[in-house]
N, C-alpha and C positions, 0 to 999 in steps of 0.2 A: 776465627770465623771467616768463611769464604766471602769474598766481595760478591754482592748480588749484581746481576747483569741489568742492562737497561731493559726495563720491563715492557718498553714499547718496540724494542727490537726483537722480533720473533726468533730470528736465527741465533741471536745471542742467548736468548732463554732456552732454545732447544739445545744448544751446544752445552750450556751450563747444566741443564737437566741431566743429560746423558753422562756427562763427566762425574756429576755428584752421585748418580746411581751406581756408576762403575766404581768409583772411589769407595763408596759406602759398602758394596758388596764385597770388594777386596779386603777392606778392613775388618768387616765381620768374619770373613772366612779365616783371617788370621787371629781371630779371638779378640780384637780390639773393638768391643761393643760400643763403648762411649764415642769414640771418634767416627766409627762407622754410622751409628745413629745420627750424629750431627750432619754428616753428608746426606744421608737419606732425607733427613727433615728439611734441608735446603732444597733438595730436589721436589719435595712435596710442596713446599711453599710457592715454587714458580709453576708448578703443574697446572695445566688448564682443567684437568679432571682429577682433583685430589682424591675424591671419594673411591673412584675406581682403582687407583694407585694403592690407596690404603687397604682396599679389600685384597689385592694381590699380595701385599706385604703381609697382611695379617695371616694368609695362607702359607707363606714361604718362611717367615721369621719365627724363631722360638718365642713362645709367649712372653717370657721376661724381656726380651729384646724389643718386641712390638709394644710392650706397657712402656718401656723407656722412651720409645719414640713418641708415644701419645703424650707423654709428660713433657716433651721438649716442643711440640708443636705451638702452643700459645706463645711462647717467646719468638720463634721465628716468624709467625704470622704477624706479630706486633712489629717486627723488623720490616716486613714487606710493606704494611700500612704506612709506617714512617717513610720508607723509600719512595712509595707512591705519592704521599702528601708532599714530600720535599720536591719531587720532580714536577708536580702540578704547580707548586709555588714558583718554581723557575720559569713557567711559561708566561705567567702574568707580567 
């Protein structure tokens, strides 16, 4: 699993997002759908506009790969929520 960036650091999030999209696309192009989808899911998780990104991916990915992506989304969303609540606890 990729280490999530500090979600309060916009620059780190942007860099992470672009790296994950690029890695995901490279892996998908090589036929490694499982790992490729993992990276795309990470990108979606930190994306400010996940709905728009999902629409683009739905148009560009083969349907079985997009389905795989949708299946993985809940677990990554849970990681983000956990990471955010942990960082909020640190502030107190």
